[in-house]
N, C-alpha and C positions, 0 to 999 in steps of 0.2 A: 124757587125758580133758579137760581144760584150752581142750584147742583145739577140740575137738567141743563144745563149751560153746558157743566164740566163734563158731564156726559155724551150730550153732543159735541161738546171740541174732542175729544177723547177717542170720540168713534169717527171725529170727518178726519182727525189723524191716522188711525186707522188705516181705513183708507186712501188716503195717498201714500203711506206709506208700503200698503201691497198693491198700488200702480206703478210707484218708483221701482218695485221688481220685477212688475209686468214687462214694463218698458223695456227692463235689461235684459228682461229673456226673451226679449222681442227683439231688441237688436240682434241678440246671438245668433239666436234663430234662422233672422232672417241673413249674417256673415254665412251660417251652415246651407243656405239654400244655396245663395251664391255662389259658396265652391262647389254643392253638389251641381249648379243647373253647370257649370261649366265643367265640370270633370263630365256630364254626360252628351254634351258639347264635341269636347275633345274626342270622348269615345264615340262619337253617331259620325265624327270628321276620321279617324283612323280606322273606323268600318267604310266605309264610302271609297276612300283611296284601297282597302283591300281589294274590298270588290271593282273596283277599278282596274286593278294590276291585276284578279285573275282572269279582267276579261280580255288584257291581250294578248293571252294564251290559250283563251278558250278557241276551240273549232268546233264549228255548228257545220254541218254537212245534210244540207237537204234536199229534195227532188230524187232524190235516191227509192226505187219500189223496194221493201222488204221482201223476203225471198224465204221461205219457210225450211226450214232442213238445209239450208247454203250452207255449202262447204268452199270455199274458197279456195282452197290447193285443189281442188280436184279441178276448177273453171283455166288451170294455167296448160 
């Protein structure tokens, strides 16, 4: 009975050590995940800012009919 108890105790200790290692890895992974999420947020913000700046200099002309084979120089 004592041998079975010792074996059980060793098994539990091994499982507890593995759980500690898994927790450490989980903490590291969560830290990396937070950094990546912050980086992604920053990139999205920069992209939105660039899109807004591009819209400032973009002109869209609507309502003018398209003429096939039009030569603008001949119109003057």
